[in-house]
Each structure stands twice: as C-alpha cells, then as structure tokens.
N, C-alpha and C positions, 0 to 999 in steps of 0.2 A: 572562587567568587562568581565567575560566570555561571557555573552549574547551579550555585545556590540561587542566583537571581532568576535563572530559568525555572527552577522548581517552584519558586514562590511567585512567579509571574501570574497575575490575575487572569490573563487570557488562557494560559496553560491550565490553570485550575478550573476555569469555566469549561474548557474543552473536555477535561477529564470528568467533570461532573455530568455534563451532557452525555458523555460516553457511557458512564455508569447507568444513567437513566435509560439509555437506549438498550443496554444489555438486560436490564430488569424487564423491559417491555418485550424484547424479542426472545430472550432465552428463558427467563423465569416466567414471563407472562404468556409465552406460547406464540408470540408473533412470528418467530422463525418457521415453526411447523405450519402455522396457518397460511403463510405466504407460499411456502414450498408446496403445500397441498393444493393450493389454487393452481400453481403452475403445472403440477403433476396431472391434475384432472383435465386442464386445458389441452394437454398433450395426449389425452386418451388413456390416462392412468398408466403411463409408462414414459420414460424419458426419450421421447421421439427425436429430440434435438441433440441428444448426447453425441451422436456421430454424424450430425448434419454437416455438409460441406462448409456452410457459412460459420457455424459456431465452433466447429473443430478445426477445420483447415485454415480458414481466414482469420477469425477472431481469436483463435487460440495459438496455433502454430505460426501463422503468418504474422500476427501482432508481436509475438515473442521475437521472431527474427528481425522484424523492423526495429524493435526496441534495441537489439544488439547494435544495429547500425547507428541509431541516435546516440546511444551511450558512447560508442567508439568516437563519434564526432566530437562529443563533449570532452572526452579524455584527450583527444588530439589537440583540441583548442586550448585546453588547460596546459598541456605540455608546451605548446607553442608560446603561450603568454608567459610561462615560467622561464623558458629559455631566453626569450626576448624582453624580459622585464627591465623596466627603467623606473626611476622614482615617480615619474608622471603617471604611470599606469598601475601603481600598486593596488588601487581599489579594484581595478578590473581583474588583476591576478588573483586577489583574494576571493572575488566573486566566483570565478571559475573553479578555484580550489574547493570552495564551499559547495558549489553545485555538484562537483564530482564526488565529494565525500558524502553528500546527502543521498545521491543516487545509489552509490555503493552501499552505504549504511542502511538505507531502506530495504534494498533487496536482501542484504545479508541478515538483517534483523527478522524480517518476515520468514525467510527460509529457515533460520535457526528455530524460531518459535514453532513453525510447522513440524519440525523434526522432534520436538520434545513434548508437545502438548497432547498427542495421542487422542485426537478428536476425529470422528468418522465423518464422511461426506453424506449428504442426503441420499445419494444413489446406493449407499451401503446399508441403509436402514430398512428394516422389515416394513415400516410404514410406507415405503416407496419402492417396493419390489426387491429389496435386498434381504439380508439375513440377520442384521444386527439390531439390538434394541436401541432406542433413542436415549442418550445419556447427556444430561446438561453439561455446560462448559466446566463448571467447578464441582461436578459430581464425580465420585470415585469410579474409575473404569475397571471392571473385573479383569484379572490377569489372563483368564482363559480366552478373552476376545483378542482377535488379531490386532496388531499395532497399526494405527492409522495416522495419516499426516495431512489433515484437511483444514486445520485452523492455525493461524488466520489464512485468508485467501491469498495464495501466492501469485496467481495470474493477475489479479486486480492490481497488485503492486507495480506491474508493468506500466499501468496508467497513472495510478495515484502517486507514485514516486516523483512524477513530474510536477506536482504542486510546488516543488522546490523552485520552479520558475517564477513563482510569485515573489520569493525572497531575492532571487537573482535580479529580476527586473526592478525590484524595490531599491537595489543598490545601483543599478546601471541606468535604467530608464523607468523611473517611477510611474509614469502615466501608463505604462504597459503592464504593470504588476497584476492587475485583475485579469488581463488577457492570459497571462502566464498561469494564474490560478485556474482559469476556465479550461485551459488545455489539459491540466492534470485531472480536474474533476470530470470533464466530459469523457476523456479516454478511460479513466478509471471506472466510471459508471457503465460505459459501453461494454468493457471487458468483464466487469463484475456481473452485469445482468446476463451476459452471454453464458457465463459459467453457472449462474443460478438456473437458467433455462436448461442447461445440460444436466442439472442435478448434482453439480460438483460442490456447491457451497450454499450456506444459508446467508441471509442478509447480514446477520451479525458478524459473520466472517469478513465480509467486505468492509463493513464499517470499522472493524478493528484494524484492518489493513490501512484504511484511509487515515485513521487517527495516528497510527504508528509512523506512516510516511510524513504526515504533516508535522508531528512533533520532532521527528528526526531532522527534517529540513530546517525547522526553526532553530533547533539546537546547533546544528552544524554552522549555520550562518551567524548565529550569535557567538559561537566559539571563534570562528575564523575572522569574521569581520569586526570583532571587538578586540582582536589581538593587535598590539602595537606593530607598526609597519616594519620595524627592525627585525621582527621574527621572520617575516616573509623574505626579507632580503632587499637590497637596493641595487 
C-alpha cells in the first residue's frame, strides 16, 4: 500500500516528468555535449583539472573520506537510539532508521546502476581527447568497446544522498527541513561540478543521481515513518 501510494504520488510523478524532460534536453538534445565542450575548451582543450589538487585530492578523495565519517556518525546515532528506545522517542528512532536506510540505499542504488549501465565518461570520448565514440544513454553500445561505469554519477551521490536530511528534519524539526535540503543540494552541486570539470561526468549523470537520491529518501521515510510503532518496538 505504501509503495503504491509512493508510485502514484503527484510529486513523484512530477519529478519523473521533469527528469525525462531534462534527459531529452541534455542527452537527446545535445546539452551534455555542449556543456562538456565549453568546459573542455575553457581548460585549453584538455582536462587540466582532472588531477588538480583541489578537484582530485580535496573534492574527490577528501570529500569521500569525510562522508564516511558523517555516515558513521549517523549509523552510531541510529544504533544508540535503537538500544535506548522508549515509547516516548519512537518517532526519533524511526527518523534515524529512515535516514540510515536512505543513505545506504542511495549509495547502493547509484553504485549498482553504475556497474550495469556501461556508459563512458566524457574523458573517455574521442570528442574530448579519449578514444571512444559518443553513445547516447539508451543507445546500444557495441560489444567491442571496453566496459565503462560512469552513469549515474557516483561521487555526486556523496552530496546528494544528504537531501534525506529534508525528510529527517521534517519529522524532527520541521522549520529546519529546507536547511537539510540545502545541505544535500549544495554539497551535491559542488561535488558534481568538480567531477564535470575533471571530465568524469556529464550534467545528466549528476541530475540522475540527484533524482535517485531524492526518491530513495522519500520512499525510505514513507516506508519507515508510516509504519505502525509496534513494528519498531516499544
């Protein structure tokens, strides 16, 4: 019942419609190539920022390590509230469980899709100094080409997964919910743009990751926070 209401939710359907329109503009309409080409030309027709200390060491490796710490904190807080749960804090327990599931689900979903979609990165394409032809997202990829794992954007999920804070604060501190949303959006944008500057992803890759993280968070909170309290325990 919860899944059905999620699928038929007007906001979810609107998000999916806007996503389809974005894909038509960026992938089919050439927006991805246009933007990537602008970034490529600005860097002197090579990916000068691919191995730059800021984009690679700080915004890629450093951000990933920082994310591990944040996720560990959330998991520990979830465990703490589970162990010390009482009837009066059931809502808090469910909120932390939903947040943990949302983060794990977002990272896992994006990683899984990256592993099976077989889409190349901009830096692999002949258009941008690589060797491979450009192939659209839903176009057949010839078997003789090497297997690639660049769609959706994995690193951007490190930021966008935290849009789950919107739903977390909606349960706990409603007036902070938009701040929670901003945290996920800002960090997702920063990390996504950094990867685009490195030639690792197209804009459509980042948008796909954002949509996946947003819908995963919405579903997790709907499932967990709509569940009767008895399921969580007293």
